[in-house]
Structures are given as C-alpha cells and as structure tokens.
N, C-alpha and C positions, 0 to 999 in steps of 0.2 A: 433479490433485486426485482424491482418492479418492471412491468412491460414498457416498452418505449411508447411514448405518448405523442411525440411529433409526428406531422404528416411525412408521408413517404412516397418516393417515386415507386412505380410499380415493380421495377428490377430490383429495388431494395426491400420491398415490403416484407417478404419472407424472413430476411435477416432480421429486421427491425422488430418483428413480432416475437422473436425468440425472448425468453427470460433467461436468467443464469442458470435456474434449474434445467432448463431445456438444453443449455450448452453443456452442463455437467452430464446429463444423461447421455448425450452424444459421445462423450469421453469417458464413460463409466468404466470400461474395462482397463483403459491406461491409467485412470486415476487409482483403481484397486492394485495395480501394479506398484504405483508410487507408494501407496499406504503400506503395502507389504515392505517395501524397502525401508520406510520410516520406522516401522515397528521392529523390523530386525536390528537396525542400526541404533535404535534407542537403548537396546539391552546394555546393563551395566552391573558390575558385581555389587555396586552400592545401592541398597534398597531405596534410600531417600531420592537418589537420581532417577531411579526408574519411577517412583510414585509421582514426583514432581513433573518431570518431563512428560510423562504420558498424560497427566492432567492437563497441561497446557496444549499439548498437540491434539489431544481428543476433545477439547472443549469448544469445538464448533469452528466457524471461520470457513471462508469460501475456498481456500486452497487455490487462490487465484494465481499467485506467482508461479508455483509448479505447474499449473494448468497452462500457462502461456509458454513455460519452457517446453513442454511436450508438443503443444500446437506449432510452435516455431520449428522445431526439428521435423515434425511430421509434414509441415507445409513445403519442406525441401525435400520430401520423399525419403526420409531416413529410414533405415531398415533393420537397424540393431536394437539394443536395449540399453545402452548407455544413457539414453535421455531419461530414463526412470531414476537412475542415479543422480544425475544432474538435478532433476526436479526435487529429490529428496534433499539434496544439498542446500538448494535454494529455501526450502521449507525450513531446515534447521536454522539457518542464518536468520531468517524472519522470525522464527520463535524465539531465538536468543535476544533479539532486539526488543521483542514484546517483554520478555521477562524483565530486562534491564529498564525499559521505558517506564514500566509500572512502578518500579522501586524509585526511580528518579521523580516521577510525576506523583508519587504517593497515592496512586490509583487503587480503588477497591472493587471495582466492576469492569469487566471486559466480556464483550459477546453474551451479556446477560448472566454471567456468572462470577462468583468472587475471583478476583485476581490471585494468582499464585502466591504473591507477597503477602496478600490478606489472610491466606489460609496457612502458608508454611513459614512465613517471615521473610524479611528483607534478605538476610545473609544467604538462606537456601536459595532463593530466587536468583540473586547474583551468581552464586557458585554454579547452579545448574545451567544458567544461560552461559558461563564459560565453558561448562562441559559441551553444550550443543555446539558453541563455535568450534572447539578443538575436535570434535567428532566430525563436523563438517570438512575440516581440513583433512582429517585421516581419510574421508571418503573421496576427497579430491585426488589424493594419491593414486586410488584405484582408477581413475579416469586416465591417468598417465598421459596427459596432454599439458605442456607448459603454458600454452595460451590460455587455457582454462583456469589454471592456477593463477596466472597473472591477472585475469579479469576478477576472479573472485576475491584475490587478496586485495586489490585495489578497491573493489566494491566494499569490502568490509571496513577498510580504512576511510573512505569516504562517508560511510554511514556513521562511523564513530565521530568524525569530524562534524557531521550534521548535528548529532545530538550535542555536542559541546557548543555549536553555534546556537542551537535552540536554547540552551542553558543560559547563554550570554544575554539572549534577548527577553528572557522572562522578566516581566515587570518593567520592561523598557518600551514606553509609550511613544518613542521617537523611532521605532523601527520602521524602515521604508518598505515599500512594495517590492523593489529589487532585492533587499536583504532577505525579505521573507521567502521570495521564490528561490533564493539561493539555498536556503534552509530546507525547503521541500524537496528541492532536486537531490541534495545530499542524503536527507534523511529518509526519504520515501521513493523517489522516482529513480534512485540509482540502482536499487535491487530489481526494480521492474526492467530496468534497461539491461542488467546483467542476464536477467531470465531469458529474454527473447534474443539477446546477442549469442548466447551459448548455443541456442538451437542451430543458428547459421554456422558457428564454429565448428561444431560437431559434424557437420555436414561438408565441411572443407570449402564453403562457398567463398566467392571473390569478396575482397574487402568492402567494396561498395555495397554488397548485399548485407554483409555483417554490419556495416554501419546504419544501413537502413532499418534493420531489425532492432539495433540498439536504440534508434530514434523512436521507433514505435513504442518500445517499452518506456522510454523516457517520457514521451507525451502522454501515455497512457497513465502511468504513475503520477504524473503532475495533476491529469484531470481528476483521477481518483481522490487525491489528497484535497484538491479544492472543493469537491463535493463534500468530503468529510467535514470541511470547514463550515460550509453551508448548513449542513445537517446538525452541527452542534448548536445551532440557533433556531432550528425549524422542526426538528424531528421529536422524538420522545425517547424515554429510557428504554422502554420495551422494544421499540423499533431498532434503536442503535445499539442495544446492549451494553451501553455505559450511560452515565449520568449526563443529562442535557446541561450545557453551560460549563462543562469541565474545563475547556480551554481558558475561558474568562476567569474561572475560580483559580486556575493555576498561574494567571498572569501572563498568558501566551498572547502576543498581539497577531492573531491570523488575519488573512486579508480581509474578510468583511469589517473587521475593527478598524484595520489601517485606512481602508476606502472611506469608512463612516467619518473618521477623524478628518480626513481631507475635505469632504464634501458637506459636513455638518456645520451648524452654527458654532459660534465661539462657545456657547454654552454647552451644547451637545458634545463637542470635541473635549472640552474640559471634563465632563462627566465620564467619558469613555476612558480618557488618559487615567483619570483618577481610579477606575475600575481596574485598569490593567495593573497600575502601580501598586495597588493594595491587595488585588486578588480577592477570592471569595464570591459568594453568590448573592451578596446584598443587592447589587445593582442590575441584576441579570434582566428583570423586567424592563426597566428603563433602556438599557442597552439593546434590548431585542427590538424595542419600539424604534429607536434611533436607526439601527441599521436597516430596518424595512423602510423607514421614511427616507433615507438617503440613497435608497437604490443599491445598497452594498451587496445584497444577496444576489440581485440580478446581475450585477457587475461580475461577481464571482462566478455565478453560473455560467455566463457568457464566456468568461475566459476559460472555464473548464470545457465548454463545448468547443471552442477553438482548438484547445489542445487535443481533444478526441478526434477532431477532423484532421489534424496534422498527422496524428497516428495512424488513421486509416490511409491517408495519402502515402505514407512511407511503405505501405504493403504492396504498392505497385510493382516492387521487385519480385514479387512472388507469382507463381502461376496460378490460375484459377483453380480452386480446389474447395472441398468442404472445410478444410483446416483453415484457409484463408478466410472463407465466410465466417467461421467461428471467431477468428481474431477480429474481424470487423465488428461483428455483433458485441464482443466484449467491450470494445472501445465505445460503441454507442451506449451500451448499457452502463458504463462507468459513470455516466452523467444523469442517468434516469433511475436512481435507486434511492431506497430509504433506510438502508443498512449496510 
C-alpha cells in the first residue's frame, strides 16, 4: 500500500503516515504465530492438496483479513491464543474463495503469479478450495464456541450467495448501483465483517460492541472493494498483480461502469453497455476514457472514502491503544493504495 496522501490533523498525522508494511511490522510476531497455524493446518496426506494449497497460501497477499481479526481481539485486551486459530480460519476461507473465483472467472494471474487453476487445472483448484473450506470448519470445532460457528457458517453462506449474484450480473449492462453494492457486501465485505466481529465475540464483549466491530469490518471491506474497482482502470498489471481491465473483459458491471453509464452521453452509455455485454478487451481504451470523463472514478473513490470514515467512526467503542490506532490506519490505507 502507498502512503496516505491527504492532509491530516496533527493528532492523526502519525497514524496517516503509516503504510501497510509499517502496520505489518508492528504485528510481526502475531502474524508469525498465525502463519504457523496456517502451515500446521494445511497438512494433508494427499500430495496434490499440500502442493496446491501451499502454493496459493504462500503466493503473496496482504493477510489483511487475519490481521484485523488479531487487532480486533487485542484491542479488547485479549490475553489468550485462540485469536491465532480464528485468524487462520479466516485466511483459509478467503483462500478457498480465491481458488473458486479464479476458476469461475477463468483468471490466469493473481498477485503477480499464475493462478492455481492455470498451473494445476480447474478441477484441482475447485477440490482444494473445498478442502480448505472443510479444514476451516474442522478448526472451528477447536474454538468450541457456538457463536463463532454461527458467524462463520453464515458468512460462508453469504459469500456463496454473493458469488452467485455476481455470476447473474455478468454481461448485464442494466445492473444498478444498489444491486452491485449488495454483491460486494456479500462477496467481499462479509468476510471482513466476520473477521473483526470475531475478535469482540472471543472477548465476550457486549452485543453493541460486537456489532460495532462488525460494522467496522463491513465498511472497511466495502471501501477495499471499491478501490479495487478503481484500480482495474487506473493501475497496471505489475502494481495490481492481475491484468488491467479484467473486470470489463469478464463482463462485470462494477461501480465505475455503472456510474459512467448513468452520467455519460447516449453514445457513451451505449458503448459501455456493449462492452459489458460482449466482454473482452477490445473497448478498454474507450471505456477508460469515458469513465474518466464522466467522473466515475472520482465518484467511486469518494464513496470508498466515506466507507473508510464510517469504519473509523465505529471504533469509538474501543479504548485508546496502539491496536485501535492500527485499525484506524488500515481503514485510511484501504483507500490510498495501488495494489
């Protein structure tokens, strides 16, 4: 993530100057403990399961979801070690969704590396994704908390529904902003929500605090996805670790496209609709020009910023601490990144 570029009040200056590497450095020992859990629990008697799952888990990524699980628990002064297991569960669920996503989207590049399906084939990717889901549920049993089971079971269901909703919207140029926001809530924000909610549940906090942390994660996840939408048209393959214009090529009507259709001329709207309906990269240059001319990127960035600010506001339930500061910094950084 890049450093925050917006002006800051003096009291916030230190937090806003942190980049994601700084945040990770402050959490290094905790994240190493999570990595140990991940590697222990990845073990399987089936060689291909080991090979493929280790490939995807070790292929980079921010580990953002397990990180906010840890910070949420620690912000409530958690003293045990069960938060490491919960963080590992969150990462396994996330990794399983990536494996399935790349098969559905026919992607060949993620985080700058070949996707697992490109290397090992679709069948192996789907089946190992299933293994990671089932292993995550085995790990949940070790937590021995029915509320945790309920949250994570609901979360995996909602994510699956979000995937199906997105599939239904592919090549649908009439997708509305409201429908799209529902998709990203289910597909992306729901796991962020679970990640931070679990920290409060683990600490037996009052329900209003549990819901505040859930809201923090939900707003953060929404902001994160909206900036992903922007980067699909403004970044480059090396920065993003995936192909520029992939969303358009796959016929996905993301928010910049939806807004550009609403605000553009009749001819501009027709061109974007045709590009969504047909997919591919043929019109990527024209579409990029239109979304810039219509202010679609600024609109999406502004909405992401609002979501990040709402996330930070939810942290008022927490006492002041370095962990709260890091959660605030992550929300700010979510809208000021290039990868």
